SERO-4910 file (N, C-alpha, C, O; in steps of 0.05 Angstrom, whole numbers):
BEGIN
 pado doro    nc1    nc2    nc3   cac1   cac2   cac3    cc1    cc2    cc3    oc1    oc2    oc3
  Met    A    498   2809   2576    513   2816   2554    504   2795   2526    498   2771   2523
  Gly    A    508   2817   2509    500   2807   2476    529   2786   2464    551   2795   2456
  Val    A    524   2760   2467    550   2740   2457    541   2753   2420    520   2751   2407
  Arg    A    571   2769   2413    573   2765   2390    607   2750   2381    626   2749   2396
  Gly    A    605   2742   2358    637   2732   2345    629   2706   2339    608   2694   2345
  Arg    A    653   2697   2322    655   2666   2319    665   2642   2338    689   2642   2345
  Gly    A    648   2623   2345    652   2600   2364    682   2589   2354    682   2583   2330
  His    A    703   2585   2367    722   2569   2362    724   2534   2375    726   2527   2398
  Arg    A    723   2518   2350    729   2501   2366    753   2481   2377    769   2479   2358
  Tyr    A    760   2470   2396    783   2462   2404    798   2442   2373    784   2433   2355
  Val    A    821   2439   2374    829   2431   2350    858   2417   2363    863   2394   2355
  Gly    A    870   2423   2374    886   2422   2386    886   2390   2402    864   2385   2412
  Pro    A    908   2367   2406    911   2343   2419    890   2321   2431    890   2317   2456
  Ala    A    874   2308   2414    846   2289   2428    854   2293   2460    838   2300   2477
  Gly    A    874   2289   2464    892   2269   2486    882   2295   2521    872   2288   2542
  Leu    A    888   2318   2513    888   2339   2526    852   2350   2528    842   2360   2548
  Lys    A    840   2344   2504    805   2344   2512    791   2320   2527    769   2317   2539
  Ala    A    811   2306   2523    799   2273   2526    810   2275   2569    807   2256   2584
  Ala    A    821   2301   2578    821   2294   2597    811   2320   2617    818   2324   2641
  Val    A    796   2333   2604    782   2357   2622    754   2334   2628    742   2317   2615
  Arg    A    753   2347   2656    741   2339   2671    714   2363   2677    718   2387   2677
  Pro    A    690   2353   2681    661   2378   2688    668   2390   2709    675   2379   2730
  Gly    A    668   2414   2707    678   2431   2733    700   2444   2732    706   2458   2752
  Ser    A    708   2443   2721    750   2442   2714    753   2466   2706    775   2474   2713
  Gly    A    739   2484   2693    734   2508   2673    752   2526   2693    756   2517   2716
  Gly    A    762   2547   2687    781   2574   2695    750   2589   2712    726   2587   2715
  Cys    A    773   2604   2718    755   2620   2738    742   2639   2728    753   2659   2718
  Arg    A    709   2633   2729    691   2657   2712    697   2686   2730    695   2688   2754
  Ile    A    707   2712   2706    705   2733   2724    686   2744   2703    691   2744   2679
  Gly    A    660   2755   2714    634   2776   2703    635   2797   2710    620   2815   2701
  Ser    A    654   2800   2730    654   2820   2732    677   2844   2761    685   2832   2780
  Ala    A    682   2870   2759    697   2877   2779    697   2867   2805    717   2872   2819
  Ala    A    679   2856   2813    680   2843   2840    698   2804   2835    715   2792   2848
  Asp    A    685   2799   2817    699   2774   2813    722   2775   2811    734   2757   2822
  Phe    A    738   2799   2794    765   2800   2792    776   2802   2821    794   2789   2831
  Gly    A    758   2822   2831    777   2824   2862    779   2811   2878    797   2812   2894
  Ile    A    757   2793   2875    769   2770   2893    777   2746   2881    777   2726   2896
  Trp    A    784   2743   2859    804   2717   2841    824   2731   2849    838   2717   2864
  Val    A    833   2753   2848    868   2776   2851    880   2769   2872    901   2757   2873
  Ala    A    860   2780   2902    859   2777   2927    863   2753   2926    855   2749   2949
  Gly    A    873   2720   2916    871   2703   2927    907   2683   2911    918   2661   2915
  Arg    A    911   2704   2895    935   2710   2883    956   2709   2888    964   2730   2877
  Pro    A    974   2699   2896   1007   2699   2910   1028   2722   2894   1035   2715   2872
  Ala    A   1040   2755   2906   1042   2766   2888   1060   2751   2864   1058   2758   2841
  Ala    A   1071   2737   2870   1091   2722   2852   1081   2715   2826   1088   2720   2803
  Glu    A   1057   2698   2841   1044   2683   2804   1033   2716   2787   1027   2718   2763
  Leu    A   1032   2740   2809   1018   2756   2786   1038   2770   2757   1023   2775   2739
  Val    A   1049   2772   2755   1076   2777   2751   1090   2760   2719   1106   2766   2700
  Glu    A   1077   2740   2726   1072   2730   2704   1035   2725   2679   1012   2724   2689
  Pro    A   1039   2724   2661   1023   2719   2646    994   2703   2652   1007   2686   2665
  Phe    A    971   2695   2654    947   2682   2659    940   2669   2629    942   2678   2607
  Thr    A    929   2641   2639    915   2625   2615    883   2646   2607    867   2645   2626
  Phe    A    876   2657   2592    843   2660   2589    824   2650   2558    827   2651   2533
  Val    A    801   2640   2578    784   2648   2547    763   2662   2554    756   2665   2577
  Val    A    752   2671   2533    713   2685   2531    710   2653   2519    722   2639   2503
  Gly    A    683   2648   2542    661   2629   2537    648   2642   2513    649   2665   2504
  Met    A    632   2619   2503    606   2621   2484    584   2648   2504    569   2665   2496
  Asp    A    592   2642   2526    566   2667   2546    583   2691   2540    569   2711   2543
  Gly    A    609   2696   2533    611   2725   2532    636   2734   2552    650   2754   2548
  Val    A    641   2714   2576    657   2716   2601    680   2711   2602    686   2689   2592
  Leu    A    702   2728   2613    727   2714   2618    728   2695   2636    713   2696   2656
  Arg    A    746   2674   2631    758   2664   2650    778   2660   2652    790   2664   2631
  Leu    A    795   2653   2673    826   2660   2684    833   2623   2691    817   2607   2702
  Ala    A    851   2620   2685    875   2600   2690    903   2604   2688    914   2616   2670
  Pro    A    918   2591   2714    948   2594   2709    957   2598   2683    944   2591   2663
  Arg    A    978   2608   2681    989   2608   2653    992   2583   2643    983   2579   2620
  Arg    A   1008   2558   2658   1011   2527   2642    993   2507   2637    993   2485   2627
  Ser    A    969   2529   2650    943   2507   2643    926   2496   2612    922   2513   2595
  Glu    A    922   2479   2610    910   2487   2572    896   2500   2583    886   2502   2606
  His    A    895   2521   2545    861   2533   2541    831   2510   2542    808   2516   2548
  Val    A    839   2486   2536    810   2471   2539    800   2469   2572    777   2464   2580
  Ala    A    814   2473   2581    816   2452   2608    802   2480   2622    782   2482   2635
  Cys    A    817   2496   2617    805   2536   2626    769   2536   2608    751   2539   2624
  Ala    A    762   2533   2589    748   2536   2573    730   2509   2578    712   2507   2561
  Gly    A    732   2490   2595    716   2469   2605    709   2441   2586    691   2424   2589
  Gly    A    730   2442   2566    729   2436   2543    700   2447   2516    687   2437   2497
  Glu    A    701   2466   2529    681   2484   2502    685   2492   2483    709   2489   2479
  Arg    A    671   2507   2460    681   2519   2444    689   2555   2466    684   2561   2489
  Val    A    698   2567   2448    707   2595   2461    700   2620   2432    698   2614   2408
  Leu    A    697   2649   2444    702   2672   2427    726   2674   2418    733   2679   2395
  Ser    A    747   2670   2444    774   2669   2438    790   2665   2461    778   2668   2482
  Ala    A    819   2658   2461    828   2649   2478    864   2661   2468    873   2670   2447
  Gly    A    877   2652   2503    900   2665   2494    924   2672   2523    926   2657   2543
  Glu    A    935   2691   2519    952   2705   2544    953   2723   2552    963   2741   2539
  Ile    A    942   2730   2582    936   2759   2597    953   2761   2612    963   2739   2617
  Gly    A    964   2781   2624    979   2794   2638    967   2819   2651    964   2838   2635
  Phe    A    958   2825   2685    955   2844   2692    980   2863   2712    998   2856   2727
  Ile    A    969   2895   2700    983   2907   2715    968   2918   2740    944   2916   2740
  His    A    984   2931   2763    977   2950   2779    982   2974   2784   1002   2978   2798
  Glu    A    961   3005   2773    969   3019   2776    954   3043   2779    933   3038   2768
  Ala    A    954   3061   2787    942   3082   2809    917   3074   2818    896   3085   2811
  Gly    A    919   3047   2840    908   3030   2848    874   3017   2836    853   3012   2848
  Arg    A    881   3014   2806    877   2996   2799    879   2983   2771    887   2995   2751
  Trp    A    872   2961   2771    878   2928   2751    864   2946   2731    843   2958   2731
  Ala    A    890   2942   2707    885   2927   2685    894   2907   2672    908   2890   2682
  Val    A    884   2908   2643    902   2883   2631    938   2907   2610    939   2927   2595
  Gly    A    957   2891   2622    981   2899   2619    993   2892   2575   1004   2902   2555
  Asp    A    983   2874   2583    993   2845   2560    964   2824   2546    950   2810   2562
  Val    A    961   2825   2525    938   2803   2514    948   2792   2483    947   2804   2461
  Ser    A    956   2773   2489    943   2755   2471    929   2732   2456    914   2719   2471
  Asn    A    929   2724   2435    915   2703   2421    931   2678   2421    922   2658   2410
  His    A    954   2680   2433    958   2653   2432    954   2638   2450    961   2643   2473
  Ser    A    935   2605   2438    926   2587   2435    935   2569   2417    924   2577   2396
  Thr    A    951   2544   2412    947   2535   2404    933   2509   2406    945   2490   2396
  Gly    A    905   2505   2419    892   2484   2429    855   2505   2406    834   2500   2393
  Tyr    A    868   2522   2412    834   2539   2391    850   2551   2373    842   2545   2350
  Cys    A    870   2566   2371    876   2582   2346    862   2596   2341    855   2592   2318
  Pro    A    844   2625   2357    840   2635   2351    847   2662   2331    868   2675   2333
  Asp    A    830   2668   2315    836   2684   2300    846   2717   2313    841   2722   2337
  Val    A    854   2731   2300    872   2767   2306    837   2768   2316    829   2764   2339
  Gly    A    818   2777   2288    789   2779   2296    775   2774   2316    757   2790   2320
  Ser    A    777   2757   2331    761   2752   2365    766   2771   2381    756   2769   2403
  Trp    A    789   2805   2374    799   2807   2391    764   2831   2405    767   2838   2428
  Pro    A    751   2836   2399    719   2853   2396    705   2832   2427    696   2842   2448
  Ala    A    707   2808   2424    698   2799   2447    713   2796   2473    703   2793   2496
  Val    A    743   2797   2466    759   2803   2493    759   2828   2502    765   2831   2525
  Ala    A    753   2844   2489    744   2871   2486    709   2873   2517    705   2883   2539
  Arg    A    695   2858   2498    676   2861   2520    676   2848   2542    658   2857   2557
  Ala    A    690   2829   2553    684   2806   2563    706   2831   2586    693   2839   2605
  Leu    A    726   2838   2584    747   2863   2595    722   2884   2604    708   2893   2622
  Asp    A    726   2883   2586    697   2916   2598    678   2901   2612    670   2919   2627
  Gly    A    663   2880   2618    642   2864   2632    658   2865   2665    646   2868   2686
  Ala    A    690   2861   2662    702   2848   2696    714   2876   2696    735   2876   2708
  Gly    A    706   2901   2685    709   2928   2697    752   2929   2693    771   2939   2704
  Leu    A    749   2912   2672    785   2912   2671    783   2940   2641    768   2943   2622
  Gly    A    806   2953   2650    809   2974   2640    837   2945   2607    844   2921   2608
  His    A    841   2961   2591    853   2952   2569    860   2965   2541    848   2984   2530
  Pro    A    881   2953   2532    887   2969   2497    867   2955   2481    852   2935   2481
  Ser    A    876   2978   2462    857   2973   2440    854   2939   2431    832   2927   2434
  Arg    A    871   2929   2423    878   2909   2406    888   2887   2418    888   2891   2442
  Phe    A    899   2859   2411    922   2851   2428    941   2870   2418    945   2887   2401
  Thr    A    955   2851   2447    993   2872   2440   1003   2858   2434   1026   2864   2429
  His    A    995   2833   2429   1014   2814   2409   1004   2785   2388   1003   2761   2394
  Glu    A    999   2795   2370    973   2786   2358    988   2759   2344   1012   2764   2339
  Val    A    981   2735   2338    997   2711   2332    972   2697   2310    950   2686   2316
  Val    A    982   2700   2284    969   2691   2265    962   2651   2257    973   2639   2238
  Phe    A    954   2645   2265    943   2620   2254    935   2613   2224    918   2626   2213
  Arg    A    944   2598   2214    929   2583   2186    932   2553   2185    953   2543   2195
  Arg    A    911   2533   2172    915   2513   2165    929   2502   2133    924   2515   2113
  Cys    A    944   2482   2131    956   2483   2099    928   2460   2089    916   2441   2099
  Pro    A    928   2473   2065    905   2458   2054    919   2433   2050    908   2410   2052
  Gly    A    942   2437   2046    949   2411   2034    962   2386   2053    962   2362   2045
  Cys    A    975   2393   2080    975   2380   2089    960   2374   2123    967   2359   2141
  Gln    A    942   2392   2123    929   2405   2150    940   2402   2163    926   2387   2177
  Glu    A    962   2404   2174    979   2417   2194    968   2441   2201    956   2453   2183
  His    A    968   2454   2230    958   2478   2225    992   2500   2240   1002   2488   2259
  Asn    A   1002   2520   2234   1024   2536   2226   1017   2568   2245    999   2584   2242
  Ile    A   1035   2569   2261   1039   2592   2265   1050   2616   2239   1069   2610   2224
  Val    A   1039   2638   2237   1056   2650   2213   1076   2670   2221   1065   2691   2229
  Arg    A   1105   2673   2223   1116   2680   2224   1129   2707   2205   1141   2698   2185
  Glu    A   1130   2734   2206   1143   2757   2199   1126   2751   2173   1142   2738   2159
  Gly    A   1104   2754   2162   1080   2755   2135   1089   2729   2127   1076   2723   2107
  Asp    A   1105   2709   2133   1121   2684   2112   1084   2668   2109   1069   2658   2125
  Phe    A   1083   2671   2097   1056   2650   2092   1057   2622   2081   1039   2614   2067
  Val    A   1079   2607   2086   1085   2583   2075   1083   2559   2089   1101   2559   2106
  Cys    A   1070   2539   2092   1074   2515   2109   1101   2511   2118   1120   2508   2102
  Val    A   1102   2512   2145   1127   2504   2164   1139   2470   2154   1163   2464   2152
  Phe    A   1113   2451   2148   1112   2430   2153   1108   2417   2118   1120   2395   2116
  Cys    A   1097   2425   2096   1107   2419   2068   1113   2439   2060   1115   2438   2036
  Gly    A   1120   2470   2073   1128   2483   2042   1103   2489   2016   1112   2498   1995
  Asp    A   1075   2484   2018   1056   2501   2012   1045   2524   2016   1050   2532   2039
  Asp    A   1031   2538   2003   1027   2566   2010   1004   2567   2027    986   2552   2019
  Leu    A   1001   2580   2047    982   2586   2064    958   2594   2059    952   2581   2039
  Pro    A    929   2614   2068    913   2623   2050    922   2648   2080    930   2644   2103
  Trp    A    913   2676   2062    913   2697   2073    887   2703   2104    887   2718   2123
  Thr    A    867   2680   2092    848   2684   2114    843   2663   2133    849   2642   2123
  Trp    A    838   2663   2146    835   2648   2184    821   2628   2167    802   2632   2153
  Asn    A    837   2596   2172    817   2573   2158    817   2552   2181    804   2532   2176
  Val    A    832   2552   2208    835   2528   2223    817   2507   2226    818   2483   2228
  Asp    A    794   2531   2227    776   2508   2232    743   2517   2214    725   2531   2221
  Pro    A    747   2503   2190    729   2511   2175    690   2505   2188    669   2514   2178
  Thr    A    694   2490   2208    666   2491   2214    643   2509   2228    619   2511   2229
  Gly    A    681   2529   2248    675   2540   2264    653   2565   2266    648   2576   2288
***
């Protein structure tokens, strides 16, 4: 699988990244067989909630329980995308019902969708044509705080400065 896309560096609280231990990453889902094994091990009650996901720099989907930190799911590494994902089972097949780029630790651009789609294709999972819930992240040039842009209002909630129209959370990304 060719890897394409911007790598997103972890930009969340340093303490969360410091707590990540080697080998603690999410479950690697590189094929339909991997997903089948993973989903078979989940209790039914867990499957009604979304899961934490990342797409690693290798282009492979990794899954963890919803309340897991994205940086832990990624093993502390850079990612092509991150967010939350929910699955549905219909007509004897698993597919993605909902998927977002909601990760305040990585703040991925909505433009990271193609990496997610490729990873889901590799895992044999049907999916929507884009994020079902897009989260727009921006870093304030004035106070440097990370913001979620709501209702198209590109104004920093911390200091009131204007936010840029283009993704800028990690300029080194």
